[in-house]
N, C-alpha and C positions, 0 to 999 in steps of 0.2 A: 351739570354745567361743566364740571371739570373734565368730564369724559369727552366733550366735543372739542375738536381741535380746529374747527372751521370758523371763520369770521362771520358765518351766516347767523349764528346765534349769539348776539351781543358783540361787544368790541373787546379788544385785548384789555383795555382799561377796566371795563366792567367785570371781566373775569378775574383780573388780578385783585381788584377791590373786594369782590365777593370771597376770594380765597383768603385775603387778609382778615376779613370780618369773621370767617369761620375758623381761623387759627391755623390753617394749613401753611400759610406763609407768615413767618414771624415779622414783627415790625423792623428789626435790624436787617432782615434779608430782603426788604422791598426793593424793586428795581430803581435805578438811578433816575429814570425818566418819569417815575410816578408823581413826584412832587411838582415837576414842571407841568405835566399834563393836567394835574388837579388845579394848579394855579391859573393856567391859560388853556382852557378847553377849546377845541375847535368850534368854529361857528356852525358847521354842519356835522352832525354825528356820522362817523364813517361806518355805516351799516352796509351789508352786502345786499344789493338789489338785483334780482334776476332781470336781465335785459328782456324786453318785450319784443318778440318777433311775430310777424304775421305769417301765417301759413300760405296765404294766397299770393304773397309777393315773391315767394321763392320761385326761381326758374327751374323748370324740370330739365334734368340732364338726359339727353338722348344717347343711348348706347348704339354705336354704329354696328350694323350687321357684319358678321365675320363670315366670309366665304373662302374656302380653300379650293385649289384646283381639283382635289380629290372629290369634292362635293358634286361637281358636275359629272364626274365619271360615275359616282354612286347613283346619281339621279338617272343617268342613261341606263345603268345596269338594272335598276329596279323597274324602269319603264319597259325595258326590253325583256328581262327575265323574270320579273316579279320577285316575290319574297323567297322563293325556293321551297324545296320539299321538306327541309328539316328546320326545326326551331333552333334558336341560339341556345347553346349550352353554356350558361354563365357560371355554372358550378366549377368549371375547369378554368384555372387562371391562365392557361396557355391556349385557350380556344381562339381560333381564327375563323371568322365567318366566311362564307362563300364570296360575299361581296368584297370583303377585305382582301381575300386572295386574288380576286379579279383586279382590284385596284393596284395591288403590289405588282402583279404580272403586267398590267397595262403600263405602269410607270417604267418598268424594266424594259419593255419592248419599245416604248416611246423614246427612251434615252439611247437605245441602240440604233434605231432606224428613224428616218425622216419622213415617215408616212403621214398622211392626213389622219385626223381623228377617227373618221369612220373606218378607215383601213386598219388602224391600230386596234380599234374595238373588235373587229372581225378576227384579226390575228390573235388577239388575247383569248377570245373564245376557242379558237382552234388549238392554241397552246395549252390551255387548261384541259381540253378534251384529250390531248395526247398524254397529259399527266394523270388521266383517269377521272377527272371531274366532269360529269355530264351536266350541262346547263340546258334547261328546257325553256323555250321562249314563252312569254306570257300568253296565256290562252291556248297554248299548244296542248292538244289532247294526246293521250298515249296512243300510239299507233299499234295496231294488232300485228302479230308476228307474220301473218300471211301477206299483209300489204307492204311490208318493209322490203327494201331492195336487198336480196340475199348477198350480192357482191359487197355492198357497203357494210352489211352486218358482219361478213367474214373478215373484211379489212379492219373494222373497228375491234372485233373480238381478237384477231391476231395481234393488233397493235397493243391492246391492253394486256394480253397474255405475255407478250414479249417484254413490255415495260415491267410487269410484275415479276417475271423470272429474273430480269436483270437486277431489280432491287432486292429480291430474295437471295440471289447468289452473292451480291455485295454484302448483305447482312451476314451470311454464312461465313464469308471470308473474314469479316471483322470479328465474328464470334470465335473462329478458329485461331486467329492471331491473338485474341485476348486470352484464350484458354492456354495457349502454349507459352505465353509470357508470364503467367502467374506462377509463383513458386510453389 
């Protein structure tokens, strides 16, 4: 009884009374209010009663659906391109999915130009292609080497090779400047 500090189990008066009977509180140390409470007890015993609530009367709170502008872009991306050839690599903390790259590029192009959404969508696909990311349409089957347009193949190959050589030369320059600056 002495260990409980809540008024759920008896009243303060009953706990003090029991502590005095057991000898924990000496008679000269009793609280000032004890004699008054003993002489004039309340008409209703002040016990803790848990309020009764009905489960069926509670109103259900509805959570509003949250949609962002990017969700529409992602939906169009997955509708047009599907899931893509590679699974998500969640073991890397800095992994950026193909869809997220598409959304980032889309918002960048949309902020620069005042095109319609369909035109921005197409421009985003072209911009990612120039960066070396090949997006295949949903249901697009792989085309054999003979049926491809050789001029288009040459242009794409040249464009990718040029892009890779530029990035490789910039990395080499960065590497040379880093090696010459270190003591």
